[in-house]
N, C-alpha and C positions, 0 to 999 in steps of 0.2 A: 297410741288407745285415742277411740271416736271420742272426744269431748265436747261437752254443752258448755258452752260463758254464757255466766248470769252478771254482769253491774253497768255502770249507770255514771259515777262522778269521773272527774280524771284521775284519782289514785286507783282507778279499776285498771287502766292502757297501760301500762307497765306488762302487769300481767296478760294479759293479750294479745302483747306488741311477740312477749319472751313462748306463746302456747305458738302462736299462728310461725316462726322461725325457727319453732323444733320443729321433732319426726311425727309428730299427735297431728288429728284430723280436727279442724275441728267444723261441726256439721252446722249448727247455727250461733245466733248470739240474740240470747234476750237483752234486753233494755228498756228502761221506764217508757211510757211515748211520752212524746213530745209536747213543749209544756211552752203555753202562753207569757210574751216577758215584755214586759216596759210597755210604753203608753199607746202602744200600737198593739200589743198584745203579738205579734208574732211573734210564731212556734219556730221554738229551741231546742235545737235536740242534741242531745246527749253526747259528752266525749267520747262514751262509748261508741256510739253510734257512726262518729264522723270515722273513728278509725276500724270498725267495721265496712262503711265505706270505701276505706281506703288499699283496705284488704281483700272487698268484691265481698264476701262473708256473707249470709243471709242473715237477715236482722227482723229478730219477731220481737214484739210489745203489745201486748196484751195487758186489758186496768186492769188483769188479778191472772198470777203463773200460778192460782188457785180455780181457775176452769176447770171443770170437767173433764171438757173437749177439748179444752185445751193440753191438760194434762193428756187424754187419750191420745192426743197428734204427735207429742213425744213419744208415747210408748211405742208408736206404730215401728219406730228406728231405733229403738234406745241403743242412748248412747253408755258407754264404760265408766262415763263419771261426769259428774256436771259440778264448772268452778263456778263457785260463788264468792263477787267480791263486789263490798258496797254497791248491793245492789238497789234494797229498796222497800223492799215488802216482804211475811212475814211468811216463811212456805209451810204448807201444812203436811200431812202424813202423809199424804195420799201422793204430791207431788214429791217427796222423799226418799219415795220406793222406783222415786223411776231411774236414777242406774243403775246398770249392771254392778259396778262397785258402790258408791257412797259421791254425796254429795258434799262435794268437801269447797270448804270457807275458808278464808284469809280473813284476817283480825289483825287491828294495828296492833295489836299489846302482849304483852305475856299472857296470857290466861292462866288462872282466875282474873286475874288483875285488869281492874278497865272495863268490864261487860259492858254495852253498850252502844249507844253513837258518835261518843266523841273520845275516844282516847287515848288520841293525841295531846290534844289541847288539853286533857286534865292532866297529861304527863307532867307538860311543863308547869301547869299549874300548881300543883300541889309540890314540886322542886325535886323531882327525880332526878338521878343522875343517869338513869339507865333505863331503854324502854326494848322495845325488838316488833318483831311478826310471830302469828300461828297460826298453822296448819291446824285443822278441827274436822273433826264429823260432823256434819251439822242431824241435830235434834230437833226435836219441839221447842227447844228451850232459846230462850236468845241468849249465844254464845256459851253454852252450859257444856257440846259436848264432847267428844273425845279426845285428845289431843295427841295428833299426828306428830308434827315435825316444829321445831323452836328456834330464831336465829333470835339473836341482842345486837344490840350499837349502843350506845353511850351516846347520852342526852349531852351535845354540847353547850356551854355559857352560851354560846354565840348563838344556838339555836332558836325559831317562834315555829310556831305551833307551821306556816308555811315551808320552813326547809326540812323540819324534820320531816313536813309528809309526803317531800320529793325521796327525800331518806328510804324512806319505810316501805312508797310505793314502787323502789327498786328491786330494795331486798325481797320484798312482797312476789315478783316475780321469778328472781329465783327460786325461792323455798317451795313454789308450786309448782313447780320443774324438778325440783328435783324427791320432792313426795310421789311425785307422779314415777318417777325412774322406781321410786323403792316403793310401791303400789305392785308394777310390773314383776318386779324381781321379787316380790314376799316378803319383803323385808322389813316393812313397817308393822310398829308393835302400839296399836290405840295404849292410851294413858288416860283413866280416869281421871275429870278433875278434880281435885277436891275442895269441895263445894264451900266449907267454911272459910276457904280464904279468899273468896271473890270477893271483887268490890264492885263499883258501879260506876258507868261515866255518865251522867242523865246529856243530854243535850243540850248548845247552849241558848242562852237565852241575851238579850238587846242589855241590858242590865245590868248584866255582871263584868259590862264595862266599863262602871263609873269606878272612880280611886274614890278610896277611902285613907284620909293621907292619914290616921292614926295608929294602919298597919304599918310592920317592918316594912323597909326600903322593898329587903329580899325579894317581901311579898309581892310587893308591886311590881318589881321587875319580872317577876314572874309570870302579872299578869298582865305587861306587856307582851309580853312573850307569847303566852298562852296564847292569848287573842288576837296575832295578828294572822290572818290580816283580818278576821269576821269574828268576831262582832266589833271589835279592835275596843282599845282603853282613854278614857276619856276626860276628863275631870272640865269643872267653869271655871272661864276669866269674865269677871262683867258680866255676868249673865250669858255669856258665850259661851258656847259648846268647844274646846281645846283639844284636838285627839292624842294622843302620845305615841307615836309610833314605834321609836327608840329611847332603848336606856338603863344608865348604867350604877349600881350602886355605890358610893363612897361613905369614910366617914364624917360621924357629926360632932355638933357641939353638943353641952347638957342642956342650953339653952334654945337649941331646936323647938321650931312650936310645928308642930301637923299642917302641913300646909300652906305656911309661911316661905316664901321667897328666900332664901338663906345670903344666898350667890350667883354674883351673874356673870359668866366669862366665856369665854374664847370657845370653850369646850360647850357649853349649855346651860342649864336657867339648874341648878342644885336647889333644890325644896326640900324644908322637912319634914321628919315622916315620925310615926311610931319608936322608929329604932334605925338610927345614921339618914342616910340623907340620898333622894334619889335623884343625880341629874336626865336631865330631859334634852339630847340631845337630837332629835327630828321629830317634827310634831307638824300639825295639818289644821289651822283655825276653819274657824265654822267656814262652808262656804268659797272656802278658797284650796291651793290645792299642798301639797305636802314640800316640807322645806329645810334644812334646815334650823335649831336655833340660834344660827348665827344670823343668819339672812332674816327670822323670825325677828330678833332682836334689836336690825337695820331700819325696819320701820315699822317697829309698837316701842315704845321707850318704855319701860318696866321697871320698879327700882324693887333691891334689897326691903322687905318689909312686906312686901307685898303679900297678900293672900287671898292663893283662892276661895273661891264661894263653897260655904260651908256644904260638907253633901248629906244634909236630913234636915 
């Protein structure tokens, strides 16, 4: 099939690579315009643009893909399908009508659960034990189109948003390839979503990273995992930010106080919560590099009974 690929971040790169090494032909790749970054405002190319360069694929970077002239240019050599993976712009109805078949979107959840911007993070934050990827026919709604195929995977207790991201990205490439195979064989049966079961995964905010110690340790552990690497989870010690990079749950005692250090061991810093204890095993003090709790304790005297700064 003749394909136009649309994507921007790292999550989309395994799918592009899978398509490039398949029997399908990629006519062009559409990605977001280069963005200035840092003090020097140097233009940074997207991960998808970099991969496209490596494969010597034509790259298009319109400010808006819904521009009538841009749509006309794509219609001159209509692709069989357009594959969209975390592109970053909403497509209008005129754009969705370009391909001979469909605009096919890869979404990193089991739809209709977790429509929206941050499905990977929200699944961990909410303590889910399973997630997956979905291919769907795009319509004018946000992740509301008919489902084509799905693939599930467990969320491991050791998974962070970063590791789950990588797992789902690889699965996505395989799922899209299978979707195209079934499309060619005419064996796909699009299934409308049950909109009454839909949940949403709103974009992450920096303030979500602040630990509220009165919550259960399991909730806080999910927070650490779900917000790694961005925006990160943090608490305050002596009014300085202490980023929690890795943590685990252990049993507490009835006299534990939320936010108070209950014990310090070689394993980590045990902190009382609303239920059980959270052991901080890896952290990053403000203005310093990440380190194990053991290394941090070697240079910082913290005693049992120390209270992390109140969150309110």
